[in-house]
C-alpha positions in Angstrom: -19.4 40.7 -29.6 -19.8 38.5 -27.0 -23.0 37.9 -26.0 -24.5 40.9 -23.4 -24.3 43.9 -24.9 -21.4 46.5 -25.0 -18.5 43.1 -24.4 -16.2 43.0 -27.4 -12.9 41.7 -27.9 -10.2 43.5 -29.7 -7.9 42.0 -31.3 -4.9 43.2 -33.9 -4.1 41.8 -37.2 -1.0 40.5 -36.1 -2.8 39.5 -32.6 -4.9 37.1 -35.4 -1.9 36.3 -37.2 0.7 34.6 -33.9 -2.7 32.6 -32.3 -3.9 31.3 -36.3 0.5 30.2 -36.8 0.2 28.6 -33.3 -2.9 27.2 -33.8 -1.4 25.8 -37.2 1.0 24.7 -35.7 -0.3 22.4 -32.7 -2.9 21.2 -35.7 0.1 19.6 -38.0 1.6 18.3 -34.1 -1.5 16.8 -33.9 -1.4 14.7 -37.5 -3.3 17.3 -38.9 -2.9 17.8 -42.3 -3.8 18.7 -46.5 -7.8 17.4 -46.5 -8.0 16.2 -42.9 -11.8 17.2 -41.8 -12.1 19.3 -38.7 -14.8 20.2 -36.3 -15.2 23.5 -34.0 -17.0 23.1 -30.9 -16.7 26.2 -29.8 -18.4 30.2 -28.8 -18.0 32.3 -32.0 -14.7 34.0 -30.5 -10.6 35.1 -31.2 -9.8 32.0 -30.9 -12.6 30.1 -33.1 -11.4 32.7 -36.5 -7.9 31.8 -36.1 -9.2 28.1 -35.9 -10.8 28.7 -38.9 -8.0 30.5 -40.7 -5.3 27.8 -38.7 -7.6 24.8 -41.0 -7.0 26.9 -44.1 -3.4 27.5 -44.2 -3.1 23.4 -43.2 -5.2 22.8 -45.6 -7.3 20.9 -43.5 -11.1 21.0 -44.3 -13.3 23.1 -41.6 -17.0 22.4 -40.0 -17.6 25.2 -37.2 -20.5 24.0 -35.0 -22.2 25.9 -31.7 -23.0 23.9 -28.3 -26.7 24.5 -28.7 -27.8 21.5 -30.8 -28.5 18.1 -28.2 -25.9 15.4 -28.6 -27.7 13.5 -31.7 -27.7 16.8 -33.5 -24.0 18.0 -32.7 -23.7 13.8 -34.1 -24.9 14.2 -36.8 -23.3 17.4 -38.0 -19.6 15.8 -37.4 -19.9 13.0 -39.1 -22.0 15.2 -41.9 
């Protein structure tokens, strides 16, 4: 669901799987491997969900942060 009431995006399991696999391959091409740490900085959306699943499929540890933080708070969360 988006921030506005009544706005939503529907994604099938197949679409989510395809997006997850594409993102997983992209992570691997960027050198992300099992045990690496990845921070996902994006609003709640299907792409964010696929990003989390792609990290899990590659074995990378992921953390999710959202835009409501100050630059200092965001840096602290990423370091943690």
